[in-house]
C-alpha positions in Angstrom: 17.4 83.0 -41.8 19.3 80.1 -40.3 17.5 77.3 -38.5 17.6 76.9 -34.8 20.5 74.9 -33.6 18.4 72.0 -32.3 16.3 71.6 -35.5 18.7 69.1 -37.2 18.9 67.0 -34.0 15.1 67.0 -33.7 14.6 66.0 -37.3 16.6 62.8 -36.8 14.6 61.8 -33.7 10.9 61.3 -33.1 9.1 64.6 -33.9 7.7 66.6 -31.0 4.1 65.7 -30.0 2.9 69.1 -31.3 4.2 68.2 -34.8 3.4 64.5 -34.9 0.8 63.4 -37.4 -2.6 62.9 -35.9 -3.7 59.4 -35.2 -6.8 58.0 -36.9 -9.6 59.0 -34.6 -12.0 56.4 -36.1 -10.8 52.9 -35.2 -12.0 50.7 -38.0 -11.3 47.3 -36.4 -13.7 45.3 -34.4 -10.9 42.9 -33.3 -10.9 44.5 -29.8 -14.5 43.2 -29.3 -13.2 39.7 -30.0 -10.4 40.3 -27.5 -13.0 41.2 -24.9 -14.8 37.9 -25.5 -11.5 36.0 -25.3 -10.7 37.7 -22.0 -14.1 36.8 -20.6 -13.7 33.2 -21.7 -10.2 33.0 -20.1 -11.9 33.0 -16.7 -13.2 29.5 -15.8 -16.8 28.8 -16.9 -16.3 25.1 -16.2 -14.2 23.0 -13.9 -13.3 20.8 -16.8 -12.3 23.5 -19.3 -9.3 25.8 -18.8 -9.1 28.6 -21.4 -6.9 30.9 -19.3 -4.3 31.1 -22.0 -6.7 33.4 -23.9 -5.8 36.2 -21.5 -2.2 36.0 -22.7 -3.1 37.8 -25.9 -6.7 39.0 -25.4 -5.5 42.6 -24.8 -3.4 42.8 -28.0 -6.3 43.9 -30.2 -7.4 46.4 -27.6 -3.9 47.9 -27.5 -3.9 48.2 -31.2 -7.3 49.9 -31.2 -6.4 52.3 -28.3 -3.4 53.5 -30.2 -5.7 55.0 -32.9 -7.4 57.3 -30.5 -5.9 60.5 -29.1 -9.1 61.9 -27.6 -10.4 60.7 -24.2 -13.9 59.6 -24.8 -13.3 57.3 -27.8 -10.3 55.9 -25.8 -12.3 55.5 -22.6 -15.3 54.1 -24.4 -13.3 51.2 -25.8 -11.5 50.5 -22.5 -14.8 50.4 -20.6 -16.5 48.5 -23.3 -13.8 45.8 -23.3 -14.1 45.3 -19.6 -17.9 45.4 -19.6 -18.2 42.7 -22.2 -15.6 40.5 -20.5 -17.1 40.9 -17.1 -20.6 40.1 -18.3 -19.2 36.8 -19.6 -17.1 35.6 -16.6 -19.3 37.2 -13.9 -22.7 36.4 -15.5 -23.8 34.8 -12.2 -23.1 38.0 -10.3 -25.5 40.0 -12.6 -28.2 37.4 -13.4 -28.2 34.6 -10.8 -28.6 36.8 -7.7 -32.0 36.9 -5.9 -34.2 39.5 -7.5 -34.7 41.5 -4.3 -31.0 42.5 -4.3 -30.3 42.5 -8.0 -30.3 46.3 -8.2 -27.5 46.4 -5.6 -25.4 43.8 -7.5 -25.7 45.8 -10.7 -24.5 49.0 -9.0 -21.7 47.0 -7.4 -20.9 45.4 -10.8 -20.7 48.8 -12.5 -18.3 50.0 -9.9 -16.1 46.8 -10.4 -16.1 47.3 -14.1 -14.9 50.9 -13.7 -12.2 49.7 -11.2 -11.1 47.0 -13.7 -10.7 49.5 -16.5 -8.8 52.1 -14.4 -5.3 50.9 -15.5 -6.4 51.3 -19.1 -7.7 54.8 -18.3 -4.3 55.6 -16.7 -2.8 54.4 -20.0 -4.5 57.3 -21.7 -2.7 59.7 -19.3 0.6 58.0 -19.9 0.3 58.2 -23.7 -0.2 62.0 -23.5 3.2 62.2 -21.9 5.1 59.3 -23.5 5.3 57.6 -26.9 2.6 54.9 -27.0 4.9 51.9 -26.8 6.7 53.4 -23.8 3.4 54.0 -22.2 2.6 50.3 -22.6 5.8 49.4 -20.9 4.8 51.6 -18.0 1.4 49.9 -17.9 3.1 46.6 -17.0 4.1 48.4 -13.8 1.0 50.4 -13.2 -1.5 47.6 -13.5 -0.2 45.5 -10.5 0.2 48.6 -8.4 -3.4 49.6 -9.1 -4.7 46.1 -8.2 -2.8 46.2 -5.0 -4.6 49.5 -4.1 -8.0 48.0 -5.4 -7.5 45.0 -3.0 -7.0 47.4 -0.1 -10.2 49.4 -0.7 -13.1 48.0 1.4 -15.6 49.1 -1.2 -14.2 46.6 -3.7 -15.1 42.9 -4.0 -11.5 41.9 -4.3 -12.4 39.4 -6.9 -11.7 40.9 -10.3 -8.0 40.8 -10.3 -6.3 40.1 -13.6 -4.2 37.6 -11.8 -7.3 35.6 -10.8 -7.9 34.7 -14.5 -4.8 32.5 -14.1 -5.8 30.9 -10.8 -6.4 27.5 -12.5 -2.8 27.3 -13.8 -1.1 26.2 -10.6 1.8 24.8 -12.5 2.5 28.2 -13.9 1.9 30.5 -10.9 4.2 28.8 -8.3 6.2 32.1 -8.2 3.4 33.8 -6.2 5.3 32.7 -3.1 7.9 35.2 -4.2 5.9 38.2 -5.1 2.2 37.4 -4.7 -0.6 37.6 -7.2 0.6 41.1 -8.2 3.4 39.4 -10.1 0.9 37.3 -12.1 -0.9 40.5 -13.1 2.4 42.0 -14.3 3.2 38.7 -16.1 -0.1 38.7 -18.1 0.2 42.4 -19.1 3.8 41.9 -20.1 2.9 38.9 -22.2 0.3 41.0 -24.1 2.7 43.9 -24.5 5.4 41.7 -25.9 3.0 40.1 -28.4 1.7 43.6 -29.4 5.3 44.7 -30.0 5.9 41.7 -32.2 2.8 42.3 -34.2 3.7 45.9 -34.8 7.3 45.0 -35.7 5.9 42.9 -38.6 3.5 45.6 -39.7 0.4 44.0 -38.2 0.7 41.0 -40.4 0.9 37.3 -39.4 4.2 36.6 -41.2 6.5 33.6 -40.5 8.8 36.1 -38.6 5.9 37.1 -36.4 5.1 33.5 -35.5 8.7 32.7 -34.8 9.0 35.7 -32.4 5.7 34.7 -30.8 7.0 31.2 -30.2 10.1 32.6 -28.6 8.1 34.9 -26.4 5.8 32.0 -25.3 8.8 29.8 -24.5 10.4 32.5 -22.4 7.2 33.6 -20.6 6.2 30.0 -19.7 9.6 28.5 -19.3 10.9 30.7 -16.4 7.8 30.2 -14.2 7.8 26.5 -15.0 11.4 26.0 -14.0 10.8 27.8 -10.7 7.8 25.6 -10.0 9.9 22.6 -10.6 12.6 23.9 -8.2 10.0 24.4 -5.5 8.6 20.9 -6.0 12.1 19.5 -5.5 13.0 21.6 -2.4 9.8 22.1 -0.4 9.3 19.5 2.3 6.7 19.1 5.0 7.6 19.1 8.7 4.7 17.1 10.1 1.1 16.2 9.4 -2.3 16.3 11.2 -5.5 14.4 10.5 -8.6 16.5 9.7 -12.2 15.8 8.9 -14.5 18.1 7.0 -18.3 18.2 7.0 -19.7 19.3 3.7 -23.3 20.7 3.5 -25.6 22.2 0.9 -28.3 24.1 2.8 -30.4 26.9 1.3 -28.8 30.3 2.2 -32.0 31.6 3.7 -33.0 30.4 7.2 -36.7 30.8 7.7 -37.3 29.9 11.4 -35.2 29.0 14.5 -36.7 25.5 14.4 -35.3 25.1 10.9 -31.9 26.3 12.0 -31.8 23.8 14.8 -32.8 21.0 12.4 -29.9 21.9 10.3 -27.7 21.8 13.3 -28.9 18.3 14.1 -28.2 17.2 10.6 -24.6 18.5 10.8 -24.1 16.7 14.1 -25.4 13.5 12.6 -22.9 13.8 9.7 -20.1 14.3 12.2 -21.3 11.3 14.2 -20.7 9.2 11.0 -17.1 10.2 11.0 -16.6 9.1 14.5 -18.3 5.8 13.7 -16.8 4.9 10.4 -13.2 6.3 10.5 -10.8 3.8 11.9 -8.2 6.5 12.8 -9.6 9.3 14.8 -9.2 12.9 13.5 -7.5 15.7 15.4 -10.2 18.2 14.3 -13.7 18.3 12.9 -14.5 21.4 10.7 -18.0 22.8 9.9 -18.7 25.4 7.2 -19.4 29.1 7.7 -22.6 29.8 9.6 -23.0 26.2 10.7 -23.9 27.4 14.2 -26.8 29.8 13.6 -27.2 31.0 17.2 -25.4 32.9 20.0 -23.6 31.3 22.9 -26.2 32.7 25.3 -28.7 30.2 24.0 -28.1 27.7 26.7 -29.8 24.6 25.2 -28.0 24.9 21.9 -24.7 25.5 23.6 -25.1 22.4 25.8 -26.0 20.4 22.7 -22.7 21.3 21.0 -20.6 20.7 24.1 -22.1 17.3 24.7 -21.5 16.3 21.1 -17.8 17.4 21.2 -17.3 15.5 24.5 -18.8 12.4 22.9 -16.5 12.6 19.9 -13.4 13.5 22.0 -12.4 15.6 19.1 -12.2 19.4 19.0 -14.7 21.2 16.7 -14.1 24.2 14.5 -17.3 25.8 13.3 -18.6 28.9 11.6 -21.0 30.9 13.8 -23.2 33.9 13.1 -24.6 35.4 16.2 -24.6 38.2 18.7 -22.0 39.0 21.4 -21.1 41.8 23.8 -18.5 44.2 22.5 -15.8 45.8 24.7 -18.1 48.9 25.0 -21.0 46.8 26.3 -23.0 47.0 23.0 -24.5 43.9 21.4 -23.0 43.3 18.0 -23.7 40.8 15.3 -20.6 39.0 14.1 -19.5 36.2 11.7 -16.8 34.1 13.4 -14.9 30.9 13.5 -15.2 29.2 16.9 -12.9 26.4 18.2 -14.7 24.2 20.7 -12.2 22.1 22.7 -12.9 18.8 24.5 -13.2 20.1 28.1 -16.8 19.6 29.3 -19.5 22.3 29.5 -17.2 25.3 29.9 -16.5 28.5 27.9 -13.3 29.2 29.8 -11.0 28.1 26.9 -13.2 28.9 24.0 -11.2 30.5 21.1 -12.7 32.5 18.2 -11.7 34.6 15.2 -14.1 37.3 13.9 -14.3 37.9 10.2 -12.7 41.1 9.0 -13.7 41.7 5.4 -17.2 41.6 4.1 -19.1 41.7 0.8 -19.7 45.5 0.7 -23.2 46.5 1.8 -24.4 42.9 1.8 -22.6 41.6 4.9 -21.2 44.8 6.4 -20.7 48.5 6.0 -17.3 49.4 4.5 -14.9 51.2 6.9 -17.3 50.7 9.8 -14.4 50.3 12.2 -13.3 53.8 11.4 -16.8 55.3 11.2 -18.4 53.8 14.3 -17.5 56.7 16.4 -20.4 58.6 14.8 -23.8 57.8 16.3 -25.7 58.2 13.0 -23.4 55.5 11.5 -23.9 53.2 14.4 -27.7 53.6 14.1 -27.7 52.9 10.3 -25.4 49.9 11.0 -27.8 48.5 13.5 -30.9 49.2 11.4 -29.5 47.2 8.5 -28.4 44.4 10.9 -24.9 44.5 9.4 -22.1 42.3 10.7 -19.4 44.0 12.8 -15.8 43.3 11.6 -13.1 41.9 13.7 -9.8 43.7 14.3 -7.1 41.1 14.2 -5.9 37.9 12.6 -6.4 35.8 15.6 -4.8 32.3 15.6 -6.8 29.4 17.1 -4.6 26.8 19.0 -5.4 23.2 18.2 -4.1 20.5 20.5 -3.7 17.3 18.6 -4.1 13.8 20.0 -0.3 13.5 20.2 -0.3 16.6 22.4 1.3 19.0 19.9 -0.2 22.5 19.6 -0.8 23.8 16.1 -1.9 27.3 15.3 -4.8 27.6 12.9 -5.6 30.5 10.5 -9.4 30.5 9.9 -10.3 32.8 7.0 -14.1 32.9 6.3 -15.6 32.8 2.8 -15.1 36.2 1.1 -11.8 36.7 2.8 -10.2 34.3 0.3 -10.0 37.3 -2.1 -7.6 39.3 0.1 -4.0 37.9 0.2 -2.9 40.3 3.0 -5.4 38.8 5.4 -3.7 35.4 5.0 -0.2 36.6 5.2 -1.1 38.2 8.5 -1.8 34.7 9.9 1.3 33.2 8.4 3.5 36.0 9.8 2.1 35.3 13.2 2.9 31.6 13.0 -0.1 29.8 11.4 0.8 26.2 10.7 -2.2 25.6 8.4 -5.5 27.1 7.3 -9.0 25.9 7.7 -11.2 27.9 5.4 -14.9 28.1 6.3 -17.2 29.1 3.5 -20.8 29.5 2.4 -21.3 29.4 -1.3 -24.9 28.3 -2.1 -26.1 31.9 -2.9 -26.1 31.6 -6.7 -27.0 28.0 -7.3 -24.3 27.7 -9.9 -20.9 26.0 -9.9 -19.1 28.6 -12.1 -18.2 31.0 -9.3 -17.8 28.2 -6.8 -15.1 26.4 -8.8 -13.3 29.7 -9.4 -13.4 30.6 -5.8 -11.8 27.3 -5.1 -9.0 28.2 -7.6 -8.5 31.5 -5.7 -8.1 29.6 -2.5 -5.4 27.5 -4.1 -3.5 30.7 -4.8 -3.6 31.5 -1.1 -2.1 28.1 -0.4 0.8 28.7 -2.8 1.5 32.2 -1.6 1.8 31.1 2.0 3.1 27.6 1.4 0.5 26.2 3.8 -2.0 23.4 3.5 -5.7 24.4 3.5 -8.7 22.4 4.6 -11.7 24.0 2.9 -15.1 23.3 4.4 -18.0 24.8 2.4 -21.7 24.9 2.3 -22.7 24.6 -1.4 -19.2 25.1 -2.8 -16.4 22.6 -3.0 -15.1 21.1 0.2 -11.6 19.9 -0.4 -8.0 19.6 0.9 -5.3 21.8 -0.7 -1.6 21.2 -0.3 1.1 23.9 -0.3 1.4 23.6 -4.1 -2.3 24.3 -4.7 -3.1 20.7 -5.5 -6.5 19.4 -4.4 -7.3 16.0 -2.9 -10.4 14.3 -1.5 -12.9 16.8 -3.0 -16.5 16.4 -2.0 -18.6 14.8 -4.7 -22.1 14.9 -3.1 -24.5 17.5 -1.9 -23.6 16.6 1.7 -21.1 14.3 3.4 -17.7 14.1 5.1 -14.1 13.8 3.9 -11.0 13.0 6.0 -7.4 13.3 5.1 -3.9 13.7 6.6 -2.8 17.2 6.0 0.9 18.2 5.8 2.3 20.9 8.0 4.8 23.4 6.7 6.6 25.9 8.9 8.9 27.9 6.5 7.9 31.5 5.6 8.3 32.2 1.8 9.6 35.6 0.5 6.1 36.9 -0.1 5.1 36.4 3.5 8.2 38.1 4.8 8.0 41.0 2.3 4.4 41.1 1.1 4.8 44.5 -0.6 8.1 43.9 -2.3 6.8 43.5 -5.8 4.6 46.6 -5.4 7.6 48.5 -4.2 9.6 47.4 -7.3 6.7 48.5 -9.6 6.7 51.9 -7.9 10.5 52.3 -8.3 10.1 51.3 -12.0 7.4 54.0 -12.5 9.7 56.6 -10.9 12.5 55.5 -13.2 10.2 55.9 -16.3 9.1 59.3 -15.0 12.7 60.5 -14.5 13.7 59.2 -17.9 10.8 61.1 -19.5 11.8 64.3 -17.7 15.3 64.0 -19.0 14.2 63.4 -22.5 11.8 66.3 -22.4 14.6 68.6 -21.3 16.9 67.3 -24.0 14.4 67.6 -26.9 12.3 70.8 -26.4 9.3 71.2 -28.6 9.6 73.7 -31.5 7.4 76.8 -30.9 6.4 79.4 -33.4 
């Protein structure tokens, strides 16, 4: 009997999946565990040590291990195990340094974050069931940034565990985020790992001279192109103006026991600000206090008058974080976290400007998706019982009138909002001239997460090409320029810092088209799918 017409063609190509030899179901290598440790160490555990380069090849042993497993649970177990080990290393403070009374919540939230981190690798399992493994890895380069974009939109997520954030300390290498955002950094890291994996497989998983030559060529290409773009931006980006800002840095305990204690803290912050007015020869255009520095509502008359008298004495506007109650449009009393700009105009609320925080730590500060669920009375009752904060609805700009009479528009993200790039681009799109970031970072009593949160804030400066004045309780208070470089960082538990901050008005590509890279990834995935469909039609599987 003659063979089917397509049999000779099939024999010269890759055999159909139904006839391919089975992969080894028992991965014998423990190298993927070492890769997980490398990836955990790639995130900054110290301000003085930068091991982020470990992430450039940490996934290679995992890719090799996953190739050995065709069934789901061994595959998923290694993917989840990799992310669990890495997360326990670089987020140890989230699991072990939190107050005991809420530790159970952090562990539940941490388990969710690990699952979300591992999702692209679980998607890889589905891809490899349809594509040859190496082609599935190329598709992963596109899938991973797209997934992190979706993860960042989901209000149940912390927004912290982006693969790109492991590179937040490499500001010399990530200047291209003003083109495509941090999603491009995620794609860059995955691509680096895939290229090294391909090189390792090309040389039969041996560290031959040829492998090292190819690795060197890959490294030069992957670092050279971003480095050249960073140099170009350094030579072409120029400031339009500058403004003088003063920051008050504090280190209060996160728990306020009594109203008297809260007022004593307020007196202390006012005293620190008085020292600026007394010692600085050149008066500032704005004083900035951290998140929660005003622990009262504006209907507390004595406290309000105390603040207004201080601002009038300084003859300098004050931007301060405030947690308190206010009346909503419906007439209900709501608890909000906001940034308030107090102008120099006497005891009046007529021109008071404020921005209300929009994104919270899920179930700690606020209820996810509350703005969509508050129409239900049972949800409103639960929200009130838990004393959750109510989110704001818009990226409100706060107008600052400088001593020269120029009006600058301030974007004022609050603490946890530094994790969400879209919130910042909203302000820049509307015309923000600079950012004043108000934060409260004394919860964990450790500098690991505080220093890394500072690095994430630097990414926001580069993405938007805007300067940032960062006023923090507990964490670093510092000035950040449009290249992510820091100056005048606070060195003591409390004090003040003053600097002239450059103003930039241009809008980079990422601000104008924040979803461009995600769109390109989606188009690439569609191209891969179409190519697979054509290949499948061309090479039908041989049936009995």
